C-alpha positions in Angstrom: 5.8 17.9 -62.0 2.5 16.0 -63.2 -0.7 16.3 -61.0 -0.4 12.6 -60.1 3.3 12.9 -58.9 2.1 15.8 -56.7 -0.9 13.9 -55.4 1.4 10.8 -54.6 3.8 13.3 -52.8 0.9 14.7 -50.7 -0.4 11.2 -49.9 3.3 10.2 -48.9 3.6 13.4 -46.6 0.2 12.6 -45.1 1.0 9.0 -44.3 4.5 10.2 -42.9 2.8 12.5 -40.7 0.2 10.0 -39.4 3.1 7.6 -38.7 4.9 10.0 -36.6 1.7 11.1 -34.8 1.1 7.6 -34.1 4.6 7.0 -32.9 4.6 10.1 -30.8 1.2 8.9 -29.2 2.7 5.5 -28.4 6.0 6.8 -26.9 3.8 9.3 -24.8 1.5 6.7 -23.6 4.7 4.3 -22.7 6.3 7.2 -21.0 3.4 8.2 -18.8 2.6 4.7 -17.8 6.4 4.2 -16.8 6.3 7.5 -14.8 3.1 6.5 -13.2 4.3 3.1 -12.1 7.7 4.6 -10.8 5.7 7.2 -8.9 2.9 5.1 -7.3 5.2 2.1 -6.1 6.1 1.5 -2.5 9.3 -0.2 -1.8 9.2 -1.9 1.8 12.6 -1.6 3.3 12.1 -3.7 6.4 10.8 -7.0 7.5 7.5 -5.5 8.6 5.6 -6.9 5.6 6.6 -9.7 3.3 6.0 -8.1 -0.2 9.0 -6.1 -1.0 7.2 -4.0 -3.7 3.8 -2.7 -3.6 1.7 -0.6 -6.1 -0.5 2.0 -4.9 -4.2 1.4 -5.9 -7.5 3.4 -5.6 -10.1 2.0 -3.3 -11.3 1.9 0.3 -9.2 0.0 2.8 -10.7 -3.3 3.8 -9.6 -6.3 6.0 -6.6 -8.2 4.2 -5.3 -5.1 2.3 -1.8 -3.8 2.6 -2.1 -0.2 3.4 0.3 2.8 3.7 -0.5 5.6 6.2 1.3 8.4 7.9 2.4 7.3 11.4 5.3 8.1 13.9 5.9 6.7 17.6 8.3 7.7 20.1 9.7 4.1 20.5 10.6 3.8 16.9 13.6 5.9 15.6 13.2 6.0 12.0 12.6 8.7 9.3 9.7 6.8 7.7 6.9 9.2 7.1 4.7 6.4 5.9 4.3 3.0 7.6 3.2 -0.1 5.5 1.0 -2.8 7.3 -1.5 -5.3 6.9 -5.2 -4.3 7.7 -6.2 -7.0 10.0 -9.4 -5.6 11.5 -11.3 -2.5 10.3 -13.9 -0.3 11.6 -17.3 -1.9 12.6 -15.6 -5.3 13.0 -15.3 -6.9 16.6 -11.8 -6.9 17.9 -11.1 -9.1 21.0 -7.9 -9.8 22.9 -7.8 -13.1 25.0 -5.1 -15.0 26.7 -2.7 -12.8 24.5 -4.2 -13.8 21.2 -6.2 -11.4 18.9 -9.4 -12.1 17.3 -11.4 -10.3 14.7 -15.0 -11.1 14.2 -14.3 -14.2 16.3 -11.6 -15.5 13.9 -7.8 -15.6 15.4 -5.4 -13.6 13.6 -2.4 -12.8 15.6 -0.4 -13.4 19.0 0.5 -10.6 21.2 4.2 -10.0 21.4 5.2 -9.2 24.9 9.2 -8.7 24.3 11.4 -6.9 21.8 14.3 -8.9 20.3 16.3 -7.3 22.9 14.2 -8.9 25.8 12.6 -5.4 26.7 8.9 -5.2 27.6 6.7 -3.8 24.8 3.6 -1.9 25.3 0.5 -3.7 25.1 -2.7 -2.9 23.5 -5.9 -4.6 24.7 -9.2 -3.9 23.3 -12.6 -5.7 23.3 -15.4 -4.3 21.2 -16.3 -2.8 18.0 -13.8 -0.9 16.1 -14.8 2.5 16.1 -15.7 4.2 12.7 -12.5 5.9 11.0 -10.2 3.4 12.9 -8.4 0.0 12.2 -6.0 -2.5 13.5 -2.8 -3.1 11.4 -0.3 -5.9 11.7 3.3 -6.4 9.9 4.0 -9.8 8.7 7.2 -10.0 10.4 7.7 -11.8 13.5 9.2 -8.6 15.1 6.8 -6.1 13.8 5.9 -3.1 15.7 2.2 -2.7 15.0 -1.3 -2.1 16.6 -0.7 -5.1 19.1 1.6 -2.4 20.7 0.4 1.2 19.8 -3.2 0.3 19.2 -5.8 1.5 16.7 -4.6 3.9 13.8 -6.8 6.3 11.6 -8.0 4.5 8.5 -8.8 8.0 6.9 -5.3 8.6 5.3 -4.7 4.9 4.4 -3.9 4.1 0.9 -4.7 0.5 -0.5 -1.3 -1.2 -1.9 -1.3 -4.4 -4.2 1.7 -6.7 -3.7 3.9 -6.9 -6.9 7.1 -8.7 -5.5 
């Protein structure tokens, strides 16, 4: 073998190795992204909120965000460990209930729901004042959502912000 043939073979092997490394890197990045997306999505299996698929994102929950949080209530017989709701009024904001209507910082955002679909009386939450630090008022988008209008303020310390996908 001549010196030029050996040099060409070495260059070919180096290019081939570089191509394999680049392909491996691209496949790894794609796989990591796909796994991250699958593990960070939230599927909503009820009429509680309109978006069916949400993506967990980083950030401090603020008014208008969809949030997930750990919650249970004796009136709800579900295995759901995390609830998905819309953050309607957050800590430091003024929450008022007047004539079965709720207001946040003076802006109307929801009516009280007095009865369940079966006609049963629902528990009612009434509050007038600044929402304490670490607490929030959450709503579902669905007409029959069981939310803060019934169970009151919830902790915002373990809330995760979600962005609607579908």
